[in-house]
ROMIRO-738563 format. One line per field, with one value per residue (C-alpha): residue in three letters; x, z, y. Coordinates in nm, 2 decimals. Each point is the difference from the previous one (the first is absolute). Layout:
<sites>
type = c(ala, ...)
x = c(X, ...)
z = c(Z, ...)
y = c(Y, ...)
</sites>
This chain:
<sites>
type = c(unk, unk, unk, unk, unk, unk, unk, unk, unk, unk, unk, unk, unk, unk, unk, unk, unk, unk, unk, unk, unk, unk, unk, unk, unk, unk, unk, unk, unk, unk, unk, unk, unk, unk, unk, unk, unk, unk, unk, unk, unk, unk, unk, unk, unk, unk, unk, unk, unk, unk, unk, unk, unk, unk, unk, unk, unk, unk, unk, unk, unk, unk, unk, unk, unk, unk, unk, unk, unk, unk, unk, unk, unk, unk, unk, unk, unk, unk, unk, unk, unk, unk, unk, unk, unk, unk, unk, unk, unk, unk, unk, unk, unk, unk, unk, unk, unk, unk, unk, unk, unk, unk, unk, unk, unk, unk, unk, unk, unk, unk, unk, unk, unk, unk, unk, unk, unk, unk, unk, unk, unk, unk, unk, unk, unk, unk, unk, unk, unk, unk, unk, unk, unk, unk, unk, unk, unk, unk, unk, unk, unk, unk, unk, unk, unk, unk, unk, unk, unk, unk, unk, unk, unk, unk, unk, unk, unk, unk, unk, unk, unk, unk, unk, unk, unk, unk, unk, unk, unk, unk, unk, unk, unk, unk, unk, unk, unk, unk, unk, unk, unk, unk, unk, unk, unk, unk, unk, unk, unk, unk, unk, unk, unk, unk, unk, unk, unk, unk, unk, unk, unk, unk, unk, unk, unk, unk, unk, unk, unk, unk, unk, unk, unk, unk, unk, unk, unk, unk, unk, unk, unk, unk, unk, unk, unk, unk, unk, unk, unk, unk, unk, unk, unk, unk, unk, unk, unk, unk, unk, unk, unk, unk, unk, unk, unk, unk, unk, unk, unk, unk, unk, unk, unk, unk, unk, unk, unk, unk, unk, unk, unk, unk, unk, unk, unk, unk, unk, unk, unk, unk, unk, unk, unk, unk, unk, unk, unk, unk, unk, unk, unk, unk, unk, unk, unk, unk, unk, unk, unk, unk, unk, unk, unk, unk, unk, unk, unk, unk, unk, unk, unk, unk, unk, unk, unk, unk, unk, unk, unk, unk, unk, unk, unk, unk, unk, unk, unk, unk, unk, unk, unk, unk, unk, unk, unk, unk, unk, unk, unk, unk, unk, unk, unk, unk, unk, unk, unk, unk, unk, unk, unk, unk, unk, unk, unk, unk, unk, unk, unk, unk, unk, unk, unk, unk, unk, unk, unk, unk, unk, unk, unk, unk, unk, unk, unk, unk, unk, unk, unk, unk, unk, unk, unk, unk, unk, unk, unk, unk, unk, unk, unk, unk, unk, unk, unk, unk, unk, unk, unk, unk, unk, unk, unk, unk, unk, unk, unk, unk, unk, unk, unk, unk, unk, unk, unk, unk, unk, unk, unk, unk, unk, unk, unk, unk, unk, unk, unk, unk, unk, unk, unk, unk, unk, unk, unk, unk, unk, unk, unk, unk, unk, unk, unk, unk, unk, unk, unk, unk, unk, unk, unk, unk, unk, unk, unk, unk, unk, unk, unk, unk, unk, unk, unk, unk, unk, unk, unk, unk, unk, unk, unk, unk, unk, unk, unk, unk, unk, unk, unk, unk, unk, unk, unk, unk, unk, unk, unk, unk, unk, unk, unk)
x = c(7.95, -0.01, 0.35, -0.05, 0.01, 0.34, 0.33, 0.12, 0.18, 0.31, 0.02, -0.06, 0.29, 0.23, -0.06, -0.05, 0.36, 0.05, 0.17, -0.12, 0.04, -0.18, -0.30, -0.04, -0.08, 0.02, -0.36, -0.14, 0.01, -0.22, -0.04, -0.17, -0.22, 0.16, 0.17, -0.14, -0.26, 0.15, 0.12, -0.15, 0.26, 0.11, -0.10, -0.25, 0.12, 0.35, 0.11, 0.32, 0.09, 0.28, -0.19, 0.20, -0.06, 0.07, 0.21, -0.18, 0.27, 0.20, 0.31, 0.28, 0.07, -0.22, 0.23, 0.31, 0.30, 0.18, 0.36, 0.03, 0.35, -0.05, 0.29, 0.11, 0.22, 0.30, -0.07, 0.35, 0.14, -0.27, -0.18, 0.14, 0.37, 0.17, 0.37, 0.03, -0.04, 0.31, 0.20, -0.05, -0.02, 0.11, -0.02, -0.25, -0.34, -0.06, -0.38, -0.24, -0.11, -0.29, 0.11, -0.23, 0.27, 0.20, 0.21, 0.16, 0.00, 0.29, 0.03, 0.25, -0.10, -0.04, 0.10, -0.18, 0.20, -0.14, 0.01, -0.29, -0.06, -0.21, -0.28, -0.24, -0.06, -0.10, 0.35, -0.15, 0.27, -0.04, 0.23, 0.21, -0.19, -0.31, 0.12, -0.34, -0.19, 0.24, -0.14, -0.35, 0.11, -0.21, -0.31, 0.01, -0.05, 0.26, -0.12, 0.30, -0.19, -0.23, -0.07, -0.22, 0.18, -0.10, 0.32, -0.10, -0.07, -0.36, -0.11, 0.20, -0.15, -0.35, 0.05, 0.10, -0.25, -0.30, 0.04, 0.09, 0.24, -0.29, -0.12, -0.35, -0.03, -0.07, 0.30, 0.04, -0.11, -0.32, -0.08, 0.05, -0.23, -0.26, 0.02, 0.01, -0.10, 0.15, 0.00, -0.02, -0.26, 0.25, 0.28, 0.04, 0.02, 0.30, 0.28, 0.31, 0.30, 0.22, 0.37, 0.09, 0.18, -0.30, -0.20, 0.14, 0.00, -0.35, -0.15, -0.37, 0.03, 0.13, -0.33, -0.26, -0.34, 0.00, -0.35, -0.11, -0.23, 0.20, -0.05, 0.26, 0.28, 0.29, 0.03, 0.33, 0.17, 0.29, 0.32, -0.03, -0.28, -0.26, 0.00, -0.34, -0.08, -0.33, -0.10, -0.06, -0.23, 0.13, -0.02, -0.29, -0.21, 0.06, -0.28, -0.34, 0.07, 0.12, -0.32, -0.22, 0.18, -0.04, -0.37, -0.02, 0.21, -0.23, -0.30, 0.18, 0.12, -0.34, -0.15, 0.28, 0.01, -0.38, 0.05, 0.30, -0.05, 0.27, 0.27, 0.32, 0.21, -0.26, -0.01, 0.38, 0.01, -0.26, 0.19, 0.32, -0.16, -0.11, 0.34, 0.18, -0.21, 0.10, 0.36, 0.03, 0.06, 0.09, 0.27, 0.19, 0.01, 0.11, 0.28, 0.13, 0.28, 0.08, -0.19, 0.22, 0.25, 0.37, 0.10, -0.24, 0.13, 0.35, -0.11, -0.11, 0.32, -0.18, 0.30, 0.23, 0.01, 0.08, -0.33, -0.22, -0.25, -0.05, -0.02, -0.27, -0.20, 0.03, -0.11, -0.30, -0.08, -0.02, -0.22, -0.23, -0.03, -0.07, -0.29, -0.16, 0.14, 0.01, 0.29, 0.30, 0.26, 0.33, 0.17, 0.34, 0.09, 0.02, 0.15, 0.29, 0.09, 0.07, 0.38, 0.11, 0.31, 0.17, -0.14, 0.31, -0.10, -0.37, -0.11, 0.16, -0.18, -0.34, 0.05, 0.11, -0.33, -0.24, 0.17, -0.04, -0.36, -0.12, 0.13, -0.14, -0.34, 0.00, 0.13, -0.25, -0.30, 0.12, 0.03, -0.35, -0.16, -0.07, 0.24, -0.20, -0.29, 0.21, 0.20, 0.32, 0.13, 0.34, 0.10, 0.00, -0.11, 0.32, 0.36, 0.33, 0.22, 0.32, 0.20, 0.17, -0.16, 0.20, 0.33, 0.28, 0.07, -0.09, -0.21, -0.23, -0.07, -0.36, -0.25, -0.28, -0.36, -0.09, -0.35, 0.08, 0.12, 0.00, -0.07, -0.25, -0.08, -0.33, -0.09, -0.31, -0.35, 0.03, 0.34, 0.27, 0.30, 0.36, -0.07, 0.20, -0.21, 0.10, 0.33, 0.16, 0.27, 0.36, 0.03, -0.31, -0.14, -0.32, -0.23, 0.05, -0.16, -0.34, -0.07, -0.24, -0.16, -0.15, -0.35, 0.09, 0.10, -0.33, -0.20, 0.19, -0.05, -0.37, -0.02, 0.16, -0.29, -0.26, -0.07, 0.01, 0.18, -0.23, -0.31, 0.08, -0.10, -0.19, -0.25, 0.12, -0.13, -0.19, 0.31, 0.14, 0.33, 0.24, 0.35, 0.15, -0.22, 0.07, 0.33, 0.07, 0.07, 0.07, -0.01, 0.35, -0.09, 0.36, 0.02, -0.28, 0.02)
z = c(11.54, 0.31, 0.16, 0.09, -0.37, -0.06, 0.04, 0.36, 0.15, 0.08, -0.36, -0.14, 0.20, -0.08, -0.37, -0.08, -0.10, 0.17, 0.32, 0.31, -0.17, -0.30, 0.21, 0.12, -0.17, 0.18, -0.11, 0.15, 0.37, 0.28, 0.12, -0.33, 0.02, -0.29, 0.19, 0.26, 0.26, 0.33, 0.21, 0.35, 0.28, 0.15, 0.36, 0.11, -0.08, -0.12, -0.36, -0.16, -0.26, -0.08, 0.05, 0.21, 0.37, 0.29, 0.29, 0.35, 0.15, -0.18, -0.16, -0.17, -0.26, -0.30, -0.21, 0.02, -0.21, 0.12, -0.12, 0.11, -0.01, -0.01, 0.14, 0.31, -0.03, 0.23, 0.28, 0.14, -0.35, -0.09, 0.30, 0.33, 0.05, 0.25, 0.07, 0.20, -0.32, -0.15, 0.33, 0.04, -0.37, -0.05, 0.37, 0.15, 0.07, 0.38, -0.01, -0.13, -0.37, -0.16, -0.35, -0.29, -0.22, 0.24, -0.27, -0.10, 0.35, 0.19, 0.35, -0.12, 0.04, -0.34, 0.00, -0.22, -0.32, -0.05, 0.18, 0.15, -0.02, 0.19, -0.21, 0.03, 0.30, 0.19, -0.04, -0.09, -0.07, -0.34, -0.21, -0.28, -0.22, 0.04, -0.10, -0.13, 0.31, 0.19, -0.18, 0.13, 0.35, 0.16, -0.18, 0.12, 0.32, 0.03, 0.22, 0.12, 0.23, -0.22, 0.10, -0.13, 0.13, -0.31, -0.17, -0.33, -0.30, -0.06, 0.36, 0.05, -0.31, 0.10, 0.35, -0.15, -0.28, 0.16, 0.38, 0.07, -0.14, -0.13, -0.36, -0.10, 0.17, -0.18, -0.10, 0.14, -0.33, 0.00, 0.35, -0.12, -0.30, 0.23, 0.26, -0.22, -0.35, -0.29, -0.09, -0.37, -0.20, -0.29, 0.17, 0.25, 0.37, 0.04, -0.26, 0.00, -0.22, -0.09, -0.08, -0.37, 0.07, 0.17, 0.32, 0.35, 0.18, 0.11, -0.27, 0.06, 0.37, 0.00, -0.13, 0.10, 0.13, 0.22, 0.15, -0.09, -0.30, -0.32, -0.13, 0.26, -0.16, -0.15, -0.37, -0.14, -0.25, -0.19, -0.06, -0.38, -0.26, 0.03, 0.34, 0.10, -0.15, -0.20, 0.04, -0.37, -0.22, -0.32, -0.30, -0.15, 0.31, 0.06, -0.04, -0.10, 0.06, 0.35, 0.06, -0.12, 0.22, 0.30, -0.07, 0.01, 0.32, 0.16, -0.07, 0.15, 0.30, 0.08, 0.00, 0.20, 0.25, 0.06, 0.08, 0.23, 0.16, 0.27, -0.21, 0.08, -0.28, -0.26, 0.13, -0.01, -0.36, -0.12, 0.16, -0.16, -0.35, 0.06, 0.13, -0.29, -0.25, 0.16, 0.03, -0.37, -0.01, 0.35, 0.07, -0.32, 0.09, 0.36, -0.11, -0.28, 0.14, -0.34, 0.10, 0.31, -0.03, -0.05, 0.35, 0.16, -0.20, 0.10, 0.36, 0.01, -0.18, -0.31, -0.21, 0.21, -0.11, 0.36, 0.14, -0.30, 0.06, 0.36, -0.07, -0.26, 0.24, 0.28, -0.24, -0.10, 0.36, 0.05, -0.31, 0.13, 0.35, -0.17, -0.19, 0.31, 0.04, 0.36, 0.04, -0.23, 0.06, -0.19, 0.01, -0.08, -0.19, 0.20, 0.34, -0.13, 0.34, 0.14, 0.03, 0.14, -0.22, -0.21, 0.21, -0.07, -0.37, 0.02, 0.26, -0.18, -0.32, 0.17, 0.16, -0.33, -0.16, 0.26, 0.21, -0.25, -0.11, 0.36, 0.11, -0.31, 0.08, 0.34, -0.14, -0.29, 0.23, 0.23, -0.27, -0.12, 0.34, 0.01, 0.26, 0.30, -0.11, -0.15, 0.20, -0.17, 0.15, -0.07, 0.15, -0.03, 0.20, 0.21, 0.05, 0.02, 0.27, 0.14, -0.08, -0.32, -0.23, -0.28, 0.19, -0.26, -0.30, 0.09, -0.31, 0.11, 0.35, 0.10, 0.29, 0.11, 0.09, 0.31, 0.10, 0.36, -0.08, -0.33, -0.16, -0.23, -0.08, -0.06, -0.12, -0.02, 0.10, 0.36, 0.09, 0.14, -0.21, 0.10, 0.28, 0.09, 0.21, 0.20, 0.05, -0.05, 0.22, -0.05, -0.28, -0.19, 0.08, 0.21, 0.06, 0.36, 0.04, -0.13, -0.18, -0.29, -0.08, -0.34, 0.15, 0.18, -0.34, -0.14, 0.29, -0.04, -0.38, 0.03, 0.26, -0.26, -0.23, 0.27, 0.11, 0.33, -0.08, 0.25, -0.18, -0.36, -0.07, -0.22, 0.13, -0.09, 0.14, 0.26, 0.13, -0.07, -0.18, 0.01, -0.13, 0.35, 0.11, 0.35, 0.03, 0.27, -0.24, 0.10, -0.19, 0.01, 0.06, 0.01, -0.37, -0.08, -0.08)
y = c(5.56, -0.23, 0.00, -0.37, -0.09, 0.15, -0.17, -0.02, 0.30, -0.21, -0.13, 0.35, 0.14, -0.29, -0.02, 0.37, 0.04, 0.34, 0.11, 0.18, 0.34, -0.12, -0.09, 0.36, 0.32, 0.34, 0.08, -0.32, 0.07, -0.11, 0.36, 0.08, -0.31, -0.19, -0.29, -0.23, 0.12, 0.12, -0.29, -0.02, 0.01, -0.33, 0.08, 0.26, 0.35, -0.11, 0.08, -0.10, 0.26, 0.24, 0.32, 0.25, -0.03, 0.22, -0.12, 0.01, 0.23, 0.28, -0.15, 0.19, -0.28, -0.07, -0.21, -0.22, -0.11, -0.30, -0.05, -0.36, -0.15, -0.38, -0.19, 0.20, 0.31, 0.00, 0.25, 0.02, 0.08, 0.26, 0.16, -0.12, 0.06, -0.23, 0.08, -0.33, -0.20, 0.16, 0.00, -0.38, -0.09, -0.37, -0.09, -0.23, 0.15, 0.00, -0.07, -0.26, 0.02, -0.17, -0.09, -0.07, -0.16, -0.21, -0.16, 0.34, 0.15, 0.14, 0.15, 0.27, 0.36, 0.18, 0.36, 0.25, 0.06, 0.35, 0.34, 0.18, 0.37, 0.25, 0.15, 0.30, 0.22, -0.31, -0.15, -0.34, -0.25, -0.17, -0.22, 0.15, -0.25, 0.23, 0.35, 0.11, -0.12, 0.22, 0.30, -0.07, -0.11, 0.28, -0.13, -0.36, -0.20, -0.27, -0.29, -0.20, -0.23, -0.20, -0.36, -0.28, -0.31, -0.19, -0.11, -0.16, 0.22, -0.11, 0.02, 0.33, 0.15, -0.10, 0.14, 0.34, 0.00, -0.17, 0.02, -0.36, -0.26, -0.22, -0.04, 0.12, 0.33, 0.33, 0.22, 0.35, 0.15, -0.20, 0.13, 0.35, -0.05, -0.17, 0.28, 0.31, -0.11, 0.20, 0.37, -0.09, -0.19, -0.05, -0.19, -0.28, 0.09, -0.22, -0.03, -0.21, 0.10, -0.30, -0.02, -0.05, -0.33, -0.15, -0.02, -0.03, -0.33, -0.11, 0.22, 0.06, -0.04, 0.36, 0.14, -0.26, 0.10, -0.31, -0.04, 0.35, 0.03, -0.05, 0.36, 0.10, -0.20, 0.19, 0.06, -0.11, 0.24, -0.15, 0.20, -0.04, 0.02, -0.13, 0.15, -0.15, -0.34, -0.03, 0.36, 0.07, -0.20, -0.16, 0.23, -0.21, 0.06, 0.37, 0.25, -0.13, -0.38, 0.08, 0.21, -0.28, -0.26, 0.23, 0.02, -0.38, -0.01, 0.26, -0.23, -0.30, 0.20, 0.13, -0.35, -0.15, 0.29, -0.04, -0.37, 0.06, 0.34, -0.05, -0.15, 0.20, -0.15, 0.09, 0.36, 0.02, -0.14, 0.24, 0.29, -0.12, 0.01, 0.35, 0.11, -0.17, 0.20, 0.33, -0.11, -0.05, 0.38, 0.10, -0.26, 0.07, 0.37, -0.06, -0.25, 0.23, 0.22, 0.16, 0.32, 0.05, 0.29, -0.08, 0.12, -0.24, -0.29, 0.09, 0.04, -0.36, -0.12, -0.12, 0.12, -0.22, -0.37, -0.11, 0.12, 0.08, -0.29, 0.07, 0.37, -0.05, -0.21, 0.26, 0.27, -0.21, -0.06, 0.38, 0.03, -0.26, 0.16, 0.33, -0.16, -0.14, -0.35, -0.09, -0.24, -0.06, -0.27, -0.02, -0.34, -0.13, -0.31, -0.33, 0.07, 0.21, 0.15, -0.34, 0.03, -0.33, 0.04, 0.26, 0.29, 0.21, 0.03, -0.08, 0.26, 0.30, -0.12, -0.02, 0.35, 0.15, -0.12, 0.15, 0.27, 0.29, -0.09, -0.06, 0.34, 0.17, -0.14, 0.16, 0.33, 0.00, -0.07, 0.27, 0.27, -0.09, 0.03, -0.38, -0.12, 0.11, -0.23, -0.28, -0.26, -0.12, -0.32, -0.16, -0.33, -0.38, -0.30, -0.03, 0.12, -0.19, -0.15, 0.15, -0.30, -0.13, -0.24, -0.18, 0.05, -0.03, 0.21, 0.36, 0.06, -0.29, 0.14, 0.05, 0.02, -0.23, 0.10, 0.20, 0.09, 0.09, 0.35, 0.18, 0.34, 0.17, 0.36, 0.18, 0.35, 0.22, -0.08, 0.12, -0.14, 0.22, 0.11, -0.02, -0.26, -0.30, -0.24, -0.30, -0.19, -0.34, -0.14, 0.09, -0.26, 0.09, -0.34, 0.05, 0.30, 0.11, 0.35, 0.12, -0.32, 0.02, -0.33, -0.05, 0.02, 0.33, 0.13, -0.10, 0.15, 0.33, 0.00, -0.05, 0.28, 0.23, -0.08, 0.06, -0.36, -0.18, -0.32, -0.20, 0.12, 0.00, -0.36, -0.25, -0.25, -0.34, -0.33, 0.20, 0.19, 0.34, -0.04, 0.29, 0.08, -0.04, -0.30, -0.12, 0.19, 0.26, 0.28, 0.35, 0.33, 0.14, 0.36, 0.12, -0.06, 0.24, 0.37)
</sites>
């Protein structure tokens, strides 16, 4: 049959009545010659696929799990104790403060309502709100001198996730997939685990491929069934009908690929069909934690209603990394760490949800021999100010945004354990010693994976675009083991 006499490919995909998964079948793979012909690279010897790649220099890390806390966790209440805040609580702050919410602002110093305790052999000071993090203090590097200088949530999130506070750039997970590919053919290279109540603010900006080819975009996994939309075909199309439809799709793809040999989007679409077919089995197995022993479920707090959801997602993240996924990101709902008000009740609640599962993830990776090669990152796009917001009833007190000095922690993948790095001023307001800008963090992270941040790039509009584009980034060697 002449393909030109068939219905158009666009019409076929639109009216076929089956989802992405329904278009793919594990036996119909390009590697076996049953899908479209190999697509020629876009430029010269370049190829854009998810086959495993070797970094140019030896790197300790091979995978990453990002526990991203959208909203901005309060550093002086969790990671960075400042006695001056409590000493001068309620008095006028002596310095200048840049407010994001001027209408609710106050210049009164806000003392920390919680105690700090020394943990581990390192003596790392951590808030009483993080008792389980205290148990792994000697496994983490705590950076107290983070800075991005980008105060709004979107721009701050983009800076931390994509390198700059501008829309349209690839997210960190997309860079990882582009640079290293995947160690599994049966699952995506880049997976995003969503919160049951919904997506974080700015949604797909967290896992966008930007201007990288679209096969490097993150795959969203919902917290409830169906975990991946459109993965399975309708019952009426399962089995032989799906196989026959795939035969037709193969014919159309071969014809279209021959006419457009350098079409990146077509190549990515074909690859996604193949992957979806394999995922019909592999994803279900990876996302099913019923085979995990009881002591592991308990370790992650899955028997505790306060943290069961986050525990389940942390456990799934470990299972995905075990199976060769390159980058997993766990997201919260909305921007739930954004405590402009009610921080005295809200912050303990957030900590209760994630403290035990986060620590369990590090412990579990370590006992399985995976922590040395897996970076675990915990942090948000900003911190909070040392002054009171919503001055009035104590239960309404909060803190405004601060991107000039905040904290994050990281474990595994070549980072030191038991290290506290950097300092903020005596108020916890601005980073003052060993400052780590967001682009320094990115340069250091890429180094752990074996890449020079100035050389890992993508040619766009004739220029080499990188994660740290045009920024004087440094590798923070003091963080590295």
